[in-house]
N, C-alpha and C positions, 0 to 999 in steps of 0.2 A: 879736972876730972868731973867735979860736980857739975860744971856747965855742960859738959858733954853728956852726962847722964840725964840732966834736966832737958837738954835738947833732944836727946833720944827718946826720953819719956814724951815730950811734947809731940815729937814726930810720931811715935807709936800711938799717942792719943789721937792725933789728927788722922793717922792711917786707920785707926780703929773706927773713928768717926765716918771716914769715907766708906769704909767696908760696911758699916752699919747702914749708912745711907744707901749703898748699893744693894745690901740685903733687903732693906725696906722696899727699894724699887723692884728688886727681883720678887719679893713677896707679893707686891701689888701686881706686877706683871704675871706672876703665877696665878693670882686670884682672877685676873682678867682672863687668862688662858683657861683656867678652870671654868669660868662662866661660859667662855666661848665653847669649851669642850662640851659642857652640859647642853648648850644650846645646839651644838652640832649633833650631839647624841639624840637630843629630842627630835632634830630634823631627820636623823637617820631612822629613828624609830617610826616617825611619821611616814617617811619614804618606804620603810619596810612594810608597814601596815597597808599603805596605798599600793605598793607593788603586790602584796599578797591579795588584796581586794581586786586589783586589776587582773591578777592571775586567775582568781575565781571567776571573775566576769568573763575573761577570755575563754576559760574552760566552758562556762555556760554558753557563751556565743558559739564556740566550736560545737558544742552538743546541739544547740538549737540549729545551727547551720547543717550539722550532720542529719539531725532529724528532718529539717526542711528538705534536704537533698533526698533522703530516703522517700519522704512523702511525695516529693516531686516525681521521683522514679516510679513510684507506685501509681501515681496519678497518670503518668504517661502510659504505663502498662494498661491501666483501666480505660484510658482514652483509646488506646489501640483496640482493646477488646470491644468497647462500644462502637468503634468505627467498623470493625468486622461484623458485629452484630447488625449494625445499621445496613451494611452492604447486603448481608444475608436477608434481612427483612425486606430490603428494596427488591432483591431478586425474587423472593417469595411473593411479594406483592405483584411484581410483573407477571409471574407465573399464574397467580390467582386471577389477575385481570385477564390474562390470555384464556384461562379456563372459563372465566365468567363470559367473555366474548363468545367462546365456543358454545357454552351452555345457552346463551341467548340466541345464537344462531340455530341451535338444535330445537330449542322452544319455538322459535319462528317457523322452522320447517315443520315441526310436529303440529303446530296450530294450523298451518296451511294444509297439511295432510288431513287433519281432523276436519277442516272446512270442506275439503274436496270429498272425503268419505261421507260427511254429513250430507253434502249436496247430492252425492250418489245415492245415499240411503233415501234421501227425500225423493229423488228420481225413481228409485226402485219402488219406494212405497207408492209413489204416484202411479207408477206402472202396475204394481200389485192391485191398487185400489181400482184402477181402470179395468184391469183384468177381472177382479172380483165383481165390480158393477156390471161389466159385460156378462159375466157368468150368471149373476143374479137376474140380470135383465133377461137373459135367455131362459133361465129356470122360470121366471114369472111368465114369460111368454108361453112356455111349454105348459105351465100350470093353467094359465088362462085358457090356452087352446084345449086343454084336457077338460077343464070345467065346461067350456062351451060345447065341447063334443059330448060330454056326459049329460048335459042338460038337453041337448038335441037328441041324444040316443040313450034314453033311460035304460034300455035293455042291456047296455054295455057296462052298466055299473057294477055289477056283480058279484 
């Protein structure tokens, strides 16, 4: 009986030793798992911060892209307006060039007419001068004749 109790006690002691050894192994394993868990938690935190930062950056990129798209659309509208204004300006320039050509032609015709009128006036003036000279000459002739006749006939002076 004593032997059986001693054997049982020895067996319980050994069993206890094995269980303590397993417990120590489990504690070490638990500690390693805890370290790995903390490392994993740190990695998860880092990933969460990175994800949050990337989300912010993506929102910023979307905002910048949206703003760029809006600016590009406004630029296209402005370019269309400028194109229309340029077409209008070209049409006006063509109209002004046509008006300028007509004006130059009118000026040329007016200058030609002025020259013609001037030459006519010159011709009329020459005719008038010739006529006046002829009239003056005939008046002088009459005057001279009258003076000669008055000197010849003093009794006609009167």
